[in-house]
C-alpha positions as CSV (number, residue, x, y, z in Angstrom):
1,M,126.4,-44.4,45.3
2,S,124.0,-45.0,48.4
3,H,120.2,-43.9,48.1
4,N,121.1,-40.9,49.8
5,E,123.5,-39.2,47.9
6,E,122.2,-36.0,45.9
7,P,123.4,-36.9,42.0
8,G,124.1,-33.6,41.1
9,H,122.3,-33.6,38.4
10,G,122.4,-29.7,36.5
11,H,121.7,-27.5,40.0
12,S,124.0,-25.6,38.9
13,L,124.5,-22.1,37.5
14,A,126.4,-23.7,34.5
15,A,123.3,-26.6,33.7
16,W,121.3,-23.3,34.5
17,V,121.3,-20.6,32.0
18,T,122.7,-23.7,29.0
19,V,118.8,-24.7,29.4
20,G,118.0,-20.6,29.6
21,L,119.6,-20.3,26.3
22,V,118.0,-23.4,24.4
23,T,114.6,-22.4,26.3
24,L,115.2,-18.6,24.4
25,A,116.4,-19.9,20.9
26,F,113.6,-21.9,20.5
27,T,110.8,-19.4,21.5
28,I,112.5,-16.8,19.2
29,G,112.8,-19.3,16.6
30,T,108.9,-20.5,16.7
31,L,107.7,-17.4,16.9
32,F,109.8,-16.0,14.1
33,F,109.2,-18.4,11.8
34,W,105.5,-17.7,12.3
35,F,106.5,-14.4,10.7
36,D,108.5,-16.0,8.1
37,N,112.0,-13.9,9.0
38,A,114.3,-16.4,7.9
39,L,117.8,-14.6,9.5
40,V,116.3,-14.6,12.9
41,V,114.8,-18.3,13.0
42,W,118.7,-19.2,11.7
43,L,120.8,-16.7,14.2
44,S,117.9,-18.5,16.9
45,A,119.3,-21.7,15.8
46,G,122.6,-20.4,15.9
47,L,122.1,-19.3,19.8
48,A,120.5,-23.1,20.9
49,L,124.6,-24.4,19.4
50,A,126.2,-22.2,21.4
51,A,124.1,-22.5,24.3
52,P,126.5,-25.6,25.4
53,V,129.5,-24.2,24.4
54,V,128.5,-21.5,26.7
55,G,127.5,-23.9,30.0
56,Y,131.3,-25.7,28.8
57,L,132.9,-22.3,29.7
58,L,130.9,-22.1,32.4
59,K,131.8,-25.8,33.9
60,Q,135.4,-24.6,33.3
61,A,135.3,-21.5,34.9
62,G,134.0,-23.6,38.3
63,Y,130.4,-22.7,37.7
64,G,129.3,-26.6,37.5
65,V,127.9,-28.8,39.8
66,G,130.5,-28.8,42.2
67,G,132.9,-26.8,40.6
68,S,134.7,-24.4,42.9
69,K,132.1,-21.1,42.7
70,S,130.0,-23.0,42.9
71,S,126.9,-23.7,46.0
72,S,127.0,-27.2,45.7
73,H,130.9,-27.5,45.9
């Protein structure tokens, strides 16, 4: 790889959705931890664990780096 090539560090819809969901999950989990609401904390943990699966599915659907529906292909 030369220095002029872009390695594609997640500049795709799949990557941004994954990061957004994880950030949202941690924000909700932290907020409801302070409100002492264990159910919502555990639900947000489930969302954080599901986010990479959503990202993988979006990548398989062509929204990842170099995918058929991506602007970076």
